[in-house]
Structure formats: C-alpha cells, structure tokens
C-alpha positions as CSV (number, residue, x, y, z in Angstrom):
1,X,-67.2,87.9,17.9
2,X,-67.7,90.6,15.2
3,X,-64.3,90.3,14.7
4,X,-64.6,86.8,12.9
5,X,-67.9,88.0,11.1
6,X,-65.5,89.0,8.0
7,X,-63.8,86.1,7.9
8,X,-67.2,84.0,8.1
9,X,-68.5,86.1,5.2
10,X,-65.6,85.7,3.2
11,X,-65.4,81.8,3.4
12,X,-69.3,81.5,2.6
13,X,-68.9,83.5,-0.8
14,X,-69.0,80.9,-3.6
15,X,-65.8,81.1,-6.1
16,X,-68.4,80.0,-9.0
17,X,-69.1,84.0,-9.0
18,X,-66.0,84.1,-11.2
19,X,-67.4,82.4,-14.0
20,X,-69.9,84.7,-14.5
21,X,-68.9,86.6,-17.6
22,X,-67.2,85.7,-20.9
23,X,-63.3,85.4,-20.1
24,X,-61.5,88.0,-22.5
25,X,-59.1,86.1,-24.7
26,X,-56.4,87.7,-27.1
27,X,-57.9,86.2,-30.3
28,X,-54.9,87.8,-32.8
29,X,-52.2,86.1,-30.6
30,X,-53.9,82.7,-30.2
31,X,-54.3,82.9,-34.2
32,X,-50.6,83.7,-35.0
33,X,-49.3,81.0,-32.7
34,X,-51.2,78.6,-34.3
35,X,-48.8,79.2,-37.5
36,X,-49.6,79.0,-41.2
37,X,-50.4,81.2,-44.1
38,X,-52.1,84.5,-43.6
39,X,-55.0,82.9,-45.1
40,X,-55.0,80.3,-42.5
41,X,-54.4,83.1,-39.8
42,X,-57.2,84.9,-40.9
43,X,-59.8,81.9,-40.9
44,X,-58.9,81.3,-37.4
45,X,-59.7,84.8,-36.3
46,X,-63.2,84.4,-37.8
47,X,-63.7,81.0,-36.1
48,X,-62.8,82.5,-32.7
49,X,-65.1,85.8,-33.1
50,X,-68.1,83.2,-34.4
51,X,-67.2,81.5,-31.4
52,X,-67.5,84.1,-28.7
53,X,-70.4,85.5,-30.5
54,X,-72.1,82.2,-29.7
55,X,-70.6,81.9,-26.3
56,X,-72.5,85.6,-25.7
57,X,-75.8,84.2,-27.1
58,X,-75.7,80.9,-24.7
59,X,-73.9,81.8,-22.0
60,X,-76.7,81.4,-19.3
61,X,-77.4,78.0,-20.4
62,X,-74.3,76.7,-19.0
63,X,-73.5,75.8,-15.6
64,X,-70.9,77.9,-13.5
65,X,-69.2,75.1,-12.5
66,X,-68.7,74.3,-16.0
67,X,-67.6,77.5,-16.9
68,X,-64.8,77.8,-14.4
69,X,-63.6,74.0,-15.2
70,X,-63.4,74.8,-18.9
71,X,-62.1,78.6,-18.7
72,X,-58.9,76.3,-16.4
73,X,-58.6,73.9,-19.1
74,X,-58.4,76.1,-21.9
75,X,-56.1,78.1,-20.5
76,X,-53.4,75.4,-19.3
77,X,-51.2,76.0,-22.5
78,X,-50.9,79.7,-22.0
79,X,-53.2,80.5,-25.5
80,X,-56.9,80.0,-24.4
81,X,-59.0,79.3,-27.4
82,X,-62.8,80.8,-27.7
83,X,-63.6,77.7,-30.0
84,X,-61.9,75.3,-27.5
85,X,-63.5,76.7,-24.8
86,X,-67.1,76.9,-26.3
87,X,-66.7,72.9,-27.2
88,X,-65.7,72.5,-24.0
89,X,-69.1,73.7,-22.5
90,X,-71.0,72.1,-24.8
91,X,-69.8,68.6,-24.0
92,X,-69.9,69.3,-20.5
93,X,-73.4,70.5,-20.8
94,X,-74.4,67.5,-23.2
95,X,-73.2,65.2,-20.3
96,X,-74.9,66.7,-17.6
97,X,-77.9,66.4,-19.7
98,X,-77.8,62.6,-20.7
99,X,-77.1,61.9,-17.1
100,X,-79.8,63.8,-16.0
101,X,-82.2,62.0,-18.3
102,X,-80.7,58.7,-17.4
103,X,-81.5,59.6,-13.4
104,X,-85.2,60.6,-14.6
105,X,-85.9,57.3,-16.3
C-alpha cells in the first residue's frame, strides 16, 4: 500500500503552482526581433520593462489559471512579451469580474 503513496501524492499536486512566479522573458531579444530603428527598439525595451514592473505590482490579483493560460499563449510564437502577457491577464481578469457581477445580480 505504501508503494502507491508517492504516486497518489504526485497526482494530487495541482499544476497551477507553476504560475506563482512571474516568468522571465528576454526583453532585448523580443525587441530586436520586432525590428525597426534603434529608437523603436529602445522604446520597446522601455515598454517591456514597464509592463514587467506593473506585473510585479499586480501579480497577486490575477488567478493562477489565467497566469498559466496567458503564459502559454504569449509563448506560442517563441517571442513572449510582458506587454502581451499583461494585456492577456487584464482581459482575463476583466472577463471574470464581469461574469461574477452578472451572476450576483
């Protein structure tokens, strides 16, 4: 009976725990792949850093499932972006809030 205990424990762990930390994206790589002038690349870096900072400040308000889903979505093309990640999370949060408001009426 004890042989199966590790299997039971591992299968009961929830995979959402992975989404508890803000993912690390390569801002410089993302902005270089965007193309454009040096000024556009620098603006991209500024935008990405601002989005990352906002994510750090608001991280706890996003649901674990939204974090996981959005992280997967922004990484599909191989160039994840904090701006896209934050936008996805905000949209998920807003939809959930609206749905909850309608249900409480």
